[in-house]
N, C-alpha and C positions, 0 to 999 in steps of 0.2 A: 171462292174462285169461280164457281159456276156462273155467277152474275157477270163477272168480268169477261168470261169466255162468251157468254150470250151477247154481251155488248159488242164484241168484235165480230161475231157471226152476223149479227143484224147490221152493224155499221158498214161492213165490207160486202154484205150480200153473199156470204159464203153458203155453199150447198154441199151435201154429202159427196164424198169421193169414193169411187169403187174400192180403193185400197184401205179405207177407213179415214176418219177425220173429216174436215170440211175444207173447201177450197173455192177459189174463183180465179180464173185467168185474168191477169191484169195487163198483159202485153203479148202481142203476136206481131212479129216483124212483117211488114208489108212486102219486103223483098224475099224472094224465094231462091233456094238452091235447086237446080235441075237434078233430076234423077241420075243423069249421066255424070254429074259432078260429085255425087255422093259416094261414099264407100259402099262396097257391094252388100254389106250387112243390112242396108236399108231397104233393099228390094225396089219395088216400083213406086213411082210417084215422087213429086218434088216435096221439099220441106221448107218451112220458114227458117230464116237465118237463126232466129232465137225466139223463145217464149218465156214468160214468167207467170208465176201464180203466187197468191197468198195461201197459206195452208195452216190450219189450226187443229191441234189435238187437245182433248180435254178428258179428265177423269181416267178411266181405265181403258179408253179406246187406244188403238194403235194403228200404225201404218203397216199393213201386211207386207211380208217379203215379196218383192217384185224386182224386175230389172228392166233397164232401158237400153236402147241401142246408141244413145247419146250420153255424154257426160252431163251430170246434174250438179249445180252449185247451190248449196243450202245457205240461207242467211237467217240469223236470229234477229227477231224484232222485239218481242216482249213476252212476259210471263215467266215461267220457271224453266230451267234447263230440260232438254230432252236428250235421249240417247238415240243415236243413229247406229244401227247394227249392220255391219257389212261382212259379207262372205265373199272370198275370192274363188276363182275357179277350182282351186285345190282344197277348199274347205277351211282355209285360214280365216280366222275371225278377228275383227277389231270392233270395239265399242267406242264410238266417238261421243263426246258430250258437246252438244250445241247449246250455247248459252252459258252463263256463269263464267265468262272469260277471265275473271279475276281469280278463279279457282284453279286448282291443279287439273290440267287437261281440258279445261273449258275453252271454247272458241266461238267466234262470231260467224265464221264462214267455214264451209266444209265442201270438198269436191268428192263426189262418188263417180268413179270412172265407168264408162260404158261397159255393159255386160256383167257388172257385179250385182249379186243379189243383195238387197238391202231393205230395211224396214225401220220403223221408229216407234219408240214408246217414251212416255213421260218418266222422268226420274222420280217424281212424286205423284202418285195416282190421284191425289186430291187437287191437282193443279191444272194448268193449261199452258200451252206454248203456241205463240203465233210466229211463224217463220215464212220465209219466201223461198221459192225454188226457181232457178233459172236453168233452162235447158238449151243446148246448142249442139248441132242443129236442133231447131225447135221441136217441142213435144208433139207427137202424133200417136194416137192410140194404136196404130199399126206397129209401133216400135216399143210397146208396153207389153210385158209378160207378167201376169200374176203368178206367184209361186203356188204350185200344187203340192200340198202336204205330203202325199204318198211318194211323189217323184223326188222331192227334196230329201225326204227321209232315206230313200234308197241311195241317192247320190252322196249325201253327207250324214251317214248314221251317227258320227261322232258329235253332231250338232242337234241331236234330237230335242233337247230341252228348248233351245232357241226356236227351232222350227215349229214345235207345238205351240209356243207362246205367240209367234208372229205369223201364223196362218189361220185361216178360218176353214171350217168344214170338218169332215171326219177323216179318219185314216191314221 
């Protein structure tokens, strides 16, 4: 599978993402939403109507727990299924399977609501998955928060195993 993952990384011009995996932005709306028209959670500055990326995970890499101020729609393209792990504000946990739509629980699309902690890992560590992510209002790093292991462990102690698996660093 590594050769197939490398093929897609090279063909699509993917680069490392701060949360893990590889990505490339494929769309950013030219139209903008003014700061005054956005929900208060966005703070200052305008945002694009919508953005989209291609995102690839391979091997034992993972998308670290993070959250956005916008909803994010995931789309499965090719490879093996991956798990998208979601924590709500009360520590409730759901593991979604993206890909393998013919299998129990598998799906081609998934929405993660704004403000939810989430990350992703491959169902099979020897494989890869190529997915797409669409964000509206559009993605902006001002709206991205990487999960801090020690803070997440303090807030969600019942999710220690998941937090340790899907965060980087010490603590």
